[in-house]
C-alpha positions as CSV (number, residue, x, y, z in Angstrom):
1,X,-180.0,-152.9,-7.4
2,X,-179.4,-151.9,-3.8
3,X,-177.3,-148.9,-2.8
4,X,-175.5,-150.8,-0.1
5,X,-175.2,-154.6,0.0
6,X,-174.7,-156.4,3.4
7,X,-171.2,-157.8,3.6
8,X,-169.7,-160.2,6.1
9,X,-167.1,-157.6,7.0
10,X,-170.0,-155.6,8.6
11,X,-170.6,-158.5,11.1
12,X,-169.5,-157.5,14.6
13,X,-170.3,-160.6,16.5
14,X,-173.0,-158.8,18.5
15,X,-176.3,-160.2,17.4
16,X,-178.3,-157.1,18.2
17,X,-175.8,-154.7,16.6
18,X,-175.6,-156.8,13.5
19,X,-179.4,-156.8,13.3
20,X,-179.5,-153.0,13.7
21,X,-176.8,-152.6,11.0
22,X,-178.7,-154.9,8.6
23,X,-181.9,-153.0,9.3
24,X,-180.2,-149.7,8.7
25,X,-178.9,-150.9,5.3
26,X,-182.4,-152.1,4.5
27,X,-183.8,-148.7,5.3
28,X,-181.2,-146.8,3.3
29,X,-181.9,-149.1,0.4
30,X,-185.6,-148.5,0.8
31,X,-185.1,-144.7,0.6
32,X,-182.8,-145.2,-2.4
33,X,-185.6,-147.2,-4.2
34,X,-188.1,-144.5,-3.4
35,X,-185.8,-141.9,-5.0
36,X,-185.1,-144.1,-8.0
37,X,-188.9,-144.7,-8.4
38,X,-189.5,-140.9,-8.1
39,X,-191.8,-141.4,-5.1
40,X,-193.5,-138.4,-3.6
41,X,-191.5,-136.2,-1.3
42,X,-193.4,-137.2,1.9
43,X,-192.6,-140.9,1.4
44,X,-188.9,-140.1,1.0
45,X,-188.9,-137.8,4.0
46,X,-190.8,-140.4,6.1
47,X,-188.1,-143.0,5.1
48,X,-185.3,-140.6,6.1
49,X,-187.2,-140.2,9.4
50,X,-187.2,-143.9,9.9
51,X,-183.4,-144.0,9.2
52,X,-182.8,-141.2,11.7
53,X,-185.1,-142.9,14.3
54,X,-183.4,-146.2,13.9
55,X,-179.9,-145.0,14.0
56,X,-180.6,-142.6,16.9
57,X,-182.0,-145.5,19.0
58,X,-179.0,-147.7,17.9
59,X,-176.5,-145.0,19.0
60,X,-178.2,-144.6,22.4
61,X,-178.0,-148.3,23.1
62,X,-174.4,-148.5,21.8
63,X,-173.4,-145.5,24.0
64,X,-175.0,-147.2,27.1
65,X,-172.9,-150.3,26.3
66,X,-169.7,-148.2,25.9
67,X,-170.4,-146.4,29.3
68,X,-171.1,-149.7,31.1
69,X,-167.8,-151.2,29.9
70,X,-165.8,-147.9,30.4
71,X,-164.8,-147.9,26.7
72,X,-161.7,-145.8,26.3
73,X,-162.8,-144.3,23.0
74,X,-166.3,-143.3,24.3
75,X,-165.9,-139.5,23.8
76,X,-164.6,-139.8,20.3
77,X,-167.2,-142.4,19.3
78,X,-170.1,-140.3,20.8
79,X,-168.8,-137.2,19.0
80,X,-169.0,-139.2,15.8
81,X,-172.5,-140.3,16.6
82,X,-173.5,-136.7,17.0
83,X,-171.9,-135.8,13.7
84,X,-173.7,-138.6,11.9
85,X,-177.1,-137.6,13.4
86,X,-176.4,-134.0,12.3
87,X,-175.5,-135.3,8.8
88,X,-178.7,-137.3,8.4
89,X,-180.6,-134.2,9.6
90,X,-178.8,-132.2,7.0
91,X,-179.6,-134.8,4.3
92,X,-183.3,-134.6,5.3
93,X,-183.3,-130.8,5.3
94,X,-181.5,-130.7,2.0
95,X,-184.1,-133.0,0.5
96,X,-187.1,-131.1,2.0
97,X,-185.7,-127.7,0.8
98,X,-184.6,-128.8,-2.7
99,X,-186.4,-127.8,-5.9
100,X,-184.6,-130.4,-7.8
101,X,-182.5,-133.2,-6.4
102,X,-179.2,-134.4,-7.6
103,X,-180.0,-138.1,-7.1
104,X,-176.5,-139.4,-7.5
105,X,-175.1,-137.0,-5.0
106,X,-177.9,-137.6,-2.5
107,X,-177.6,-141.4,-2.8
108,X,-173.8,-141.2,-2.3
109,X,-174.3,-139.2,0.9
110,X,-176.6,-141.9,2.2
111,X,-174.1,-144.6,1.4
112,X,-171.1,-142.7,2.7
113,X,-173.0,-141.8,5.9
114,X,-173.3,-145.5,6.9
115,X,-170.0,-146.9,5.6
116,X,-167.6,-144.3,7.0
117,X,-168.7,-144.6,10.6
118,X,-168.7,-148.4,10.4
119,X,-165.3,-148.7,8.9
120,X,-163.7,-146.4,11.6
121,X,-165.4,-146.2,15.0
122,X,-167.6,-149.2,14.9
123,X,-165.0,-151.6,13.7
124,X,-162.7,-150.8,16.6
125,X,-165.6,-150.9,19.2
126,X,-166.9,-154.2,18.1
127,X,-163.5,-155.9,18.2
128,X,-163.4,-155.5,22.0
129,X,-164.2,-158.9,23.6
130,X,-165.2,-157.2,26.9
131,X,-168.2,-155.6,25.2
132,X,-169.7,-158.8,24.0
133,X,-172.0,-159.3,26.9
134,X,-174.8,-156.8,27.2
135,X,-178.5,-157.1,27.9
136,X,-181.0,-157.3,25.1
137,X,-183.5,-154.4,24.7
138,X,-187.2,-155.1,24.6
139,X,-188.8,-154.5,21.2
140,X,-191.3,-152.0,22.7
141,X,-188.5,-149.9,24.2
142,X,-186.7,-150.0,20.9
143,X,-189.8,-149.0,18.9
144,X,-190.4,-146.1,21.3
145,X,-186.8,-144.8,21.0
146,X,-187.1,-145.0,17.2
147,X,-190.4,-143.3,17.0
148,X,-189.4,-140.5,19.4
149,X,-186.2,-139.8,17.4
150,X,-188.1,-139.8,14.1
151,X,-190.8,-137.5,15.5
152,X,-188.0,-135.1,16.8
153,X,-186.4,-135.1,13.3
154,X,-189.6,-134.5,11.5
155,X,-190.9,-132.1,14.3
156,X,-194.0,-134.1,15.0
157,X,-195.6,-134.3,18.4
158,X,-194.7,-137.6,20.2
159,X,-196.9,-140.3,18.8
160,X,-195.5,-143.7,19.8
161,X,-197.1,-146.3,17.7
């Protein structure tokens, strides 16, 4: 069973944003499965790095869109992005430093981390019709953003794939 199921209420009407959110849910569920299957620590940490990289790139693109359209809640939304990135960093650190993991608590943190932001800041942002037109980002640019953020989290030298 998945930790988070995709629901229609998560749809924003922005094809790229919806894709990013579905991908993030897939990544969270993948880490959840690793934990459930008692995978090795490095696999779980790498999965958390993928989540961090993906969400970091998503936030950067979302923030560009907000700035371009002079979104009136930009500062609050950006602050929440920073908080969420700090939280996933904390989740990763907690996992790396734990002797034993409280699976239920850890899994709940992952689920809450996605759902709280989406229900508050993202739901308001994505209702704004003026934000509906924005340029798509190339896959190579997106992959580079994700890999750089993941490397930063896991303190690896830049190794774009």
